[in-house]
N, C-alpha and C positions, 0 to 999 in steps of 0.2 A: 647430258649432265645438268643437274639442277644447281644453279649458282645463286647464293643468297646475298642480299644487301641489307644491312641494318644501320640505322642512324638515330642519334639523339642530338639535340641542340646544344646541350651543355654537359660538363663533367658531372654535375650534380644529379643527372638522370641515369645513374648506373643501373638501377633496378629495371628501368625501361629498356635499356640496351640488353641487359641479361635476358629479359623476357623475349625480346625479339630474336636473339641468338638461339634460345631454347626452341622457339617455334620454328625457326628456319631449319634447325637440325632435325626436328621432328617431321618436317615436311620433306626430308630426304636430301637437303642441300649438302653436296659433297665439299663445296668450297664456299666460304662466307667472307665477304668484305664488310668491314665495320668502321664507323667513324663517329666522332662526337664533334659536330660542327653545325652551325646554323644553316638552315636551308638556303639562305641568301648568300652565304659565303662560298668560296671555291670548295669543291668537294673532291679531293684527289682520289679517295677510295671509290667513289661512284665512277669517276673516269676510268680508274684501273679496272673496275668491274666490267664496264661497258667495253673496254679494250680486250678483256679476257674472254668474254663469251664467244662461242663459236656456233656454227650451223648445227641445229638440232638441240642446242641448250635451251634452258628455260631460266630466265632471271626471276627470282622469287623475292618479294618483299611482304612484310606482314600487313602493312597498311599503306594506303595511297600517299598520305602526308609524309611518310618516311622517304619516299622516292622523289616526288615532284612538288614544286612550290606554286604551280599554276597549271591551268589547262594547257596552255601553250607549252610549258616545260614538259608536262606529261606526254604530250603528243610528240615532242622532239625526242624524248627518251624512247618512246615506243617506236618511232621511225628508225632510230639508231639500232634498236634491238632487232627490228624486222629486217633492216638492211644486212644484218649479220646472219640472217636465216634462223634467228632464235625467236622464242616466245617470251611473253611477260605474264607473270601470275601474281595476283594480290590475294593473299590468304584470307583476310577477314571479309573479303567480298566474294570469295569463291569464283573469281573471274580470271580469265586469261585471254590472250590475244590470238590463240590458235584457231578461234572461230570468229565468224562475222558478228555473231551476237556479242561475243566477248569484246571485240573491238568497239562496237557501238556502245556497250556498257561503259567501257573505259572513258570514252569521250563525254558521255552524259555525266558520269560520276565525277570526272575531273572538273567539269563546268560547275556542278553543284558544290564540290569541295572548295573551289576558288571563290564562289559566291559567298559561301559560309565564312570563309577566312576573311574576306573583305568586309563583311558585316561585323564580325568580331573586332577587327581593327578599327572600324568606324566607331563602334560603341566604346572601345578603349580610348580612342582620341577624345571623344565627347566627355567621357568620365574624367580624364586628366584635365581637360580644359575647364570643366566645372569645378574640380577640386582646386585648381590654380586660382580661379576667380574667387573662390571662397577662402583662399589662403590656407587650404588644408593639404596641398600637394607638397610632399617632401622629397619625392624621387625615391629611387631604389636605395635600400640600406646598404652602405659600403661594408660588405661582409669581410673582405680581406683585411681592410684597415683595422677593423674591430679585433682581428686576431693577430695583429702585428707582434705582440709579445710572444705568442706561441711560435710564430714564424721565426722570429729572432732566436729564440731558444733552440728550436730544431736546427737552424742553420749553424748556430754556435756549436752544436753537438756533431756537426759534420754531415748532416743530412742534405742531400742534393735538392735543389729547388723543385725539380720535377717530382721527387718523392714527397716533399713537403706538401705540394699541391694535392697529390693523391691522398695523403693521410688526412688532410684537413677538408677535403672535398671542395677545393676552390681552384680557380684557373691558374695555370702555370704563369701566365703573364701577370696576374695579380700578385703572385709571390715575388716575381722580379720587381714589380713596381714598389712593393712594400720594402724590399731589401734595398732598392735604389734610394728610396726616400730616407731610409734609416742611415744609409751611408752618407747622404748629403747632410743629414742632421748630426753627423759626427759619430754615429755608432760604428763599431768595428765589425762590419758584416761583409764577408767576401761573397761576391755574386757568383763566382765560378761554379 
């Protein structure tokens, strides 16, 4: 059985997740695990996926960075998959661990991907430091607080916080923070 795993880092990346799910279904995945969580956070659906696969199955992901956050993590996941008697396939690379060449390719590609990510983070840190030194760094724009009035209106209309988050394309925790801040400020907003 082909088992798919799709992941995006944030709720704002709905289109990216939809594209992954489409590609996994097109690749013949009968069961697909999906989640929207940062690669560095706990990933319960990845764990569920790894627990689910059985001997003879193939774990399919669309891209390497959707599965692993580093070469070490990739190798750990690949070892867990192998221990189950299953294989690992990454669609955009056309590679799988059912062959010796595929396993070598995973290791090399994982190392290159980790190197590329570390370079990107290094450039990002340098850019932020330079912007701070020039007094230009303002940080990330607080998207949820800017939509506090919309959140309050939707909540007053009886819309659940989780549905507010989906409608506005913001995180559920952000909705709760805005509602909590509004309650502390004396607004009549029920959090439930």
